[in-house]
N, C-alpha and C positions, 0 to 999 in steps of 0.2 A: 477737251480739245488738245491736239498735239501741239506743243510749243515749237516755234520755228527758231532758226538762228537769228541772232540780233541783227536787224537790218542796218545798212548804212544810214546816215542822217538823211540823204536824199537818194532813194532807190533809182537805179539807172532807168532812163526812159526807153532805151532800146538795147537789144542784146544781139550777139552774133548767132548765125544759123545753127551752130553746134554748141550753144551755151548750155550751162547746167540745167536751165529751165526746160529746154527742148529735150535734153537727155532724160531728165526725171519724168517729164510728161510722157515720153515714149515708153520708158520702162514701166511706169505705172499703168499705162494702157495695156502693155504686154501682159502683166499679171492680171489685170482686170478681165481681159479677153480669155485668158487661161481659165479663170474661175467661171466666167459667164458661160463658156462653151463646154466646160468639163462635164456638167450634168448631162448635156445632150449626148456626149460620148459614152459615159458610163451608166446611162439611164437603165438599160436592160440588165446589165451585170449587177448594179447596186440593188435594184428592185428584186431581182432573183435572190440575191443574198439575204434580203429582208423577208423572204418568204412569198413574194409575189411572182408566180411562175406562169400563170395562164396568160396567153398572148393578148387577149382582149383586156385583161386586168392590167397588164404592163402598160398598154397604150393609154387606158383611162387614168391610171395612177400617175403615169408620166406627164400627161397633160395637166393633171391637178397640181403636180409639183412645179411645172413650168409656170402655171398661173400664179402660184404663190410667189415664186421668184420675181416674176414680172410685176406683180402687185406691189412687192417691196420696192421695186425700182420706181414705180410711180410715186410712192410716198417719199422715197429717198430723193428723187429728183426735185421735188418741191422743197424739202428740208435743206438739202445741200445748196440748192440754187439761192435760196434766201440768205443762208449763212455766207455764201460766197460774196454777195454784194454788201452784206452788213459787217461781217467780220474779216473778210479778206479771202483771196483765192487760195493762198497757201494753207490756211487752216482747214479748208475743205479738201484740198489735194491730199494732205497727209492724214487727216482725220478719217476720210473715206477708205484710204489704204489700210489703216489700222483696223477698222471695223470689218471689212471684208476678209482680211487675213485671219482674224480671230474666228470669224464665222466659218471660214474654210476649214480650219483645224477641227472645229466642233462637228462639221459635217462628216468628218472621217470617223466620228465616235457614235453615230446614231445607231439605234437598235430597232426603231419602229418607223413606219411611214409617216406618222404624225410628227415625230421628232424631226424627221427629214424635212417635212413641209415647213415647219416653223423656222428651221435654220436656213432653208432656202429663202424665206421671207426676209430674215435678218441679213443674209448675204446680199440679197437684192438691194436692200437699203444702202449697204456699204458700197456696192458696185455702182450705184447711181451717181456718185459725186466725182469720181476721178477724171473721166474724159472731159466733162464740161469745164471743170476748173483748169485742167491742163491746157485745153484749147484756148480758153480765155487768156490765160497767162501768156501763151505763145503769141496769140494775136495782138496782145497789148504791149509786148516787149520787143517783137521783131519789127524792123522797118516795113512799111506797108507794101513795098514791092516784093518782099521776101516772105510775107505771111503764108502764102500758099505752099511754098517750099517747106516751111517749118511744120505745118500741119500734115504735109505729105510724109515727112519723116516720122512724125508721131504715129500716123496711121499704119505706115508700112512696117515699122518695128512692132507696133502693138498687135496687129491682127495675126502676126506669126506666132503669138502665144497659143493660138488654137492648135497649131501643129505640135507644139511641145506638149500640150494637154493630151493629144491623141497618143503620142509616144509614151509619155509617163503612164497614162492609164493602161496602155497595152502591156508595158513592161513591169509595172510595180503594183497593179491592182487598184481598184477604185478608192479604197480607204487611204492608202499611201499617196495616191495622186492628190487627194484633198490636203493631206498633211504637207506635202511638198509645196503645193500652191500657197498655203498659209505661210510657210517659212520664207518663200520668195518675197511675199508682200512685206513681212516684218523686216527682212533684210533691206528693203527699199527705204525704210524710215531713216536709215543711217545717212542717206544721201540728202537729207533736208539741210545739212550744213552747207552753206554757200549758195543756197537758192533763196532769192529775195522776192519780196512782194512787188506786184506791178506798180510802176510809177504813176500810171494813170489812175489806178485805184486810190493810191495814197493822196493824190491831189484832190480827187473827188471827196475823199474822207475829210480832208481839211476844209473843204468848201461847205461842209455841213448841209449838203443837199439830201433829200430823201432817197434812200437806197433800198433795193431788195423788196419793194412792195409788189408781191406776186399778183395781187388783185388788179393792179393798174394795167396789167397786160390785157385785161378783158374790157377795156374802155376805149372808145373812139376808134380811130383807124389802126391803133396798135393791135386790136383783136384780130382783124383779118390778116394782118402781116404775120402775126404769131401763129395763127392756124395754118397758114401756107407753109411756114417753117416746119411744122409738125408733119404735114402731109407728105413732104418730100422724102422723109425717112421711112414711111410705112412699107414701100415695096421691099426694102432690104429685109425687114423682119417678117414679111410674108414668105420670102424665099427661105430665110434661115429657120424661122419658127415653125413653118408648115412643110415646105417642100423638102428641106434637108433633114430637119429633126425627125420627120416621119418617113425618111427614105426607105426603111424596110417595108412599110405598109404600101408605099407607092411602087416599090419594086414588085411586090406581089400583085398589085392591081394591074400593072403594066405587063405582067407575064415575063418579067426579066428571067433569063435562063440561069438561075442560081440565086442563092441568098444575097441580099444587099445588107452591108454593115452600116449602121448609123454612124459609128465612129469614123469609118473610112470616108463616108459621104461628107461628114463635117470637115475632116482633114483636107479633102480635095477642094471643097468649097472655099475654105479659108486660105488654102494655098493660092487659089485664084484671086481671093480678096487682096492678098499681099500685092500682087501685080496690078490689080484694079485700082487700089488706093494710090499706088505710085503713079499709075497712068492718068487717073482723073485729076490728081493734084497737079501733075506736070502739064496736062492739057489745059487746065484753067489758067495756068501761068502763060503758056504759049499763046492761047487765044485771047488772053487778057480779059477773060469773062468766066465767072463762076457759072452763070446760067446756061451758056451754050455747052459747057462741058457736061453739066448735069443732064441736059436734054439728050446729048449723044448717048450717055450711059443708060438713060431710061429707055430709049428706043432699042438699044442693044438688048437690054434686059427683057423687053417684051418679046423679042424674036426668040430668045433662048428659052424663056418660060414656055412658049408655044412648042418648041422642039422637045422640051422635057416631058410635057404632058401628052403630046400626040406623036412624037417621033421615036419613042423608045420601046414600043411594043415588041416583045420577043427579043429584045437586045440582050447582050451579055452584060454581066456586072461591070466588066472593064469599060464598056461603052457608057454605062450609067455613071461611073466615076469620072470619066472624061468630061461628060456634059456637066457634072457637078462642079468641076473645075472652071469651065467656061461660065457657068451660071454665077459662080463666086466672083469672077472677074467683072461681070456686068453690073453687080451690085457693090463694086468696090468704090463707092463714093461716100462712105460713111463720114470720114473726117471732113471731106469737102462740104457735106451737108451741115455738120456742126459748125464749121467755119462760117458758112453763109448765115446761119442763125445768129452767131456771135456778132457778125459785121452789120446786122440789121438794126441793132439797138445800142443806146448810149451806155456809158460806163456804169451808171448807177442801176442798170437793169441787165447788163450783159451777162454776168455769171448766172443770174436767174434763168435767162433764156437759154444760154448755152448748156446748162445742166438739165433743165426741165425738157427741152425739145428732144434730145436723143432718148431720154427715158420715157417720155410719153410715146415716142415712136416705137421704142422697144416694147412698152406696155401695151401697144396696140394689139399685141399677141393675145392679151386678155379678152379683147373683143373678137379678134380674128378666129380664135379657136372655137368658141361656141357658134359663130356664124358658119365656120367650116363644117362643124359637126351637124348643125341643123340643116344646111343645104345638102349635105351628103345623103340625108334620109328622105329628101323630097322625091316625088315621083313625077316624071315628065313623060307623057305618052305611055303611061303604064309601067315605065321602067325607072328604077331608082337612079337619081343623078350620080350617086357614088362619089368617091373622093376625087376622081379625075375631073368630073364636071363641076364639082364644088370648088376645087382649086382654080379651075379656069375662070369661073365667075369672079372669085375674090381677087385673083391676079389681075384680071382686066380692069376691075374697079379701082384697085389701089394704084395701078400704073397710070390710068387716065387722070385721076385727081392729082397725082404727084406731078405729072407733066403740065397740067393746068397751073398748079401752084408755082412751078419754076418759071413758066412762061409769063406770068403776071407779077413776078417778084422784082423789085428794083435791083439793078446790078450793083454789086458791092465790091468788085475788084478795085484795089487801090484806094478804097475809101478811107478818109481820115477818121480814126476811131476816138480821138480825144475830144469827146463832147458828152453831154448828159441829156437824158430825156426829161422834158418838163412834166412833172407829176402833179 
């Protein structure tokens, strides 16, 4: 585990909006997103380089690698979440950065698809810890009236890492893109000096209450509340993991007048996410309600998903990318979703929830992909449902359950987080 700077005798209970904690969490998320999205950008190029050239094989092998990465994030979410509540938020923040940085470098050295798959699994484990630990630290150290602004900064800076990934991948090639991402992560470790542990966590640690018991999330009313937290994040990964990652395939199915680049689709989607994360965080502060802000964004997302699937037939690639940008904006509630999850639980379970919730939501791709593939092959009225019909069914289902979860979740804006869960 990475050692942190020696903390003061009494860690500060609150920090300023642009404190070292917010800066490190934002930059850590920047590199996290860079690595997480890089594979979607270099998927075709890297698989072609490894000898996979058939279009159908590129699609199937790409989905296999995505599943390995997301499977790693499921495992890592549990591991880092428990460690975050037992050992501290900082050990997870920097430990996860170290692991995904080293895995990134190793990804640039692969020679076979199997090597690639196992290293995506390891990278996924590393990627699972940074955001939850960072959001938990920010939520516990900023004044409750400014928490939304802090997580807004983390998200806005962080998701722009996808745009850097696109540019690096296009200019330097897929292997060098992985090397650069690993180097950026290792450079972040130098910033651990001057970043201190959450005062709330230190107080809970001294109180010797039970911390980080993942299984306790599945008991009593906590189970339903936790499941609602998970469901809120699924639509984003339906959009990114299915609609955007498979943009070339959707472009062909929709008869787009020209080839669609997965890298450009990811770039424009995440460009939209930058503005969406800023807007959703700001809206939650202005409305003084996390839930109403999430409802607004989910309704916008439903409208734009419908436009993507049924309004782009015969469109130009430019129109496709424009709608990818708008689609990204409407799912720009990722950090707000993680903030809501963190605010729902006490200090002794907060890191576990804030780390597992986004990774289980990300990991929903592991379930969405086979569902998407299976539905695509179904025949309705003698005609195959295809990827358009399959995506429509999955999108409607994920958005409906997310809207229900938000609408029945306790409001957490301005909530005092200095408490523990009775376990």
